[in-house]
C-alpha positions, 0 to 999 in steps of 0.5 A: 534542530529535529527531535529524535522522538519524531522518528519513533512516534509510531511503534505500534503501527504495523506499517511503520517503515514500509514504504508504499512502493514495497507494499504495492510490489509485494501484493502485486506479487502475490496477487498480480494486477488482474487479482488485485483489481478485483480485490480492490476495484479501482481503475489503476488496477484494472486499466492498464495497470503499472506500479508507477501509475498505481503509486501515483494514484495512491499517494493522492487517494487516502481511501484507496491507500487505505484499502491497499494498506489493509489488504497488505495487512490481512495477506502478510498477517501483520496486526 
């Protein structure tokens, strides 16, 4: 049986409960892929960008995901 404490183990994490797809869709809506590619210089934003290809890359590449998450926090003003 799973312990319910694990579900609430990150109360101080501002990204807790926010899906990567939601973060990416928000940033694309605010900046567009062109500006996003200037702010975070990764191929999935600069060469034939799409939500699907970006998600695939970000799920496999922790350093890129961390940059996207930091930009999201900065953009939304969350801490």
